[in-house]
C-alpha positions in Angstrom: 0.0 0.0 0.0 2.9 2.3 0.5 3.1 5.2 2.9 5.1 5.9 6.0 4.5 6.0 9.8 5.9 8.3 12.4 6.1 8.2 16.2 4.5 10.7 18.6 4.6 10.4 22.4 2.0 12.3 24.3 -0.6 11.3 26.9 -3.6 11.7 24.5 -2.2 8.9 22.3 -0.4 6.7 24.7 -2.6 5.5 27.5 -1.7 1.9 28.2 -4.8 1.1 30.4 -7.2 1.5 27.4 -9.2 4.3 29.0 -11.1 6.7 26.8 -8.8 9.6 26.1 -9.7 11.6 23.0 -12.4 12.3 20.4 -12.3 11.4 16.7 -14.2 13.1 13.9 -15.7 10.6 11.4 -16.0 11.6 7.8 -19.5 11.2 6.2 -19.9 8.9 3.2 -17.4 6.4 4.6 -17.9 2.8 5.8 -17.2 3.8 9.4 -19.8 6.6 9.3 -22.3 4.2 7.7 -21.8 1.7 10.5 -21.8 4.1 13.4 -24.1 6.9 12.1 -22.3 9.5 14.1 -19.8 12.3 13.3 -17.8 12.1 16.5 -16.7 9.3 18.8 -14.5 9.1 22.0 -11.9 6.3 21.9 -9.0 4.8 23.7 -5.4 5.2 22.4 -2.5 2.9 23.2 -0.2 3.2 20.2 2.3 6.0 19.4 2.8 5.1 15.7 0.8 7.2 13.2 0.3 7.3 9.5 0.9 10.7 8.0 -2.2 11.7 6.0 0.0 13.0 3.2 1.8 9.6 2.8 -1.3 7.4 2.8 -1.8 5.9 -0.6 -4.8 3.9 -1.9 -6.7 4.2 1.3 -9.5 6.5 2.2 -9.1 8.3 5.6 -12.4 8.0 7.4 -11.5 9.4 10.9 -9.1 11.9 12.5 -8.2 12.5 16.1 -9.0 15.9 17.6 -5.3 16.9 17.1 -5.4 16.0 13.4 -3.9 12.5 13.3 -5.3 9.7 11.1 -7.4 7.3 13.2 -9.3 5.2 10.7 -8.8 4.1 7.1 -10.7 2.0 4.6 -10.8 0.6 1.1 -13.9 1.6 -0.8 -13.8 -1.2 -3.4 -14.0 -4.0 -0.8 -17.0 -5.4 1.1 -15.3 -4.8 4.4 -11.8 -3.3 4.8 -11.7 -1.0 7.8 -8.7 -0.2 10.0 -9.0 1.7 13.2 -6.1 2.9 15.4 -8.0 2.6 18.7 -8.6 -0.8 20.4 -12.4 -1.2 19.9 -12.1 -4.8 21.3 -11.3 -3.2 24.7 -14.4 -1.0 24.5 -16.9 -3.9 24.6 -19.4 -2.0 26.7 -19.7 0.6 23.9 -22.6 -0.1 21.5 -20.7 1.8 18.8 -17.8 -0.6 19.0 -20.0 -3.6 19.0 -21.7 -2.3 15.9 -18.3 -2.5 14.1 -18.1 -6.2 15.1 -21.7 -6.8 14.1 -21.3 -5.2 10.8 -18.2 -7.3 10.1 -20.0 -10.5 11.1 -23.0 -9.7 9.0 -20.8 -9.0 6.0 -19.1 -12.4 6.4 -22.5 -14.1 6.7 -23.7 -12.5 3.4 -20.7 -14.0 1.6 
């Protein structure tokens, strides 16, 4: 796919306990928006590696953190190809996160 990653180390993007630490803005007309039906979501953040939006090739950026970093990407020409930077599996009490899993499972069932 190409592209580069870089490292940033601040508390908003490096909280190892998985707690909710920042908001993401979700772009309309994306798979992530179609699944969640919301423009903003609060997420956890454990990783310090980021993709630079100018270096992302062949992927659509579908969400940004409140400080402008890429938080979600997807491929439009696939049935389900969604990558999120947060750990949605640690947010199992959040219906929005469960909707991502449900959408994926439903997509698999339809195949």
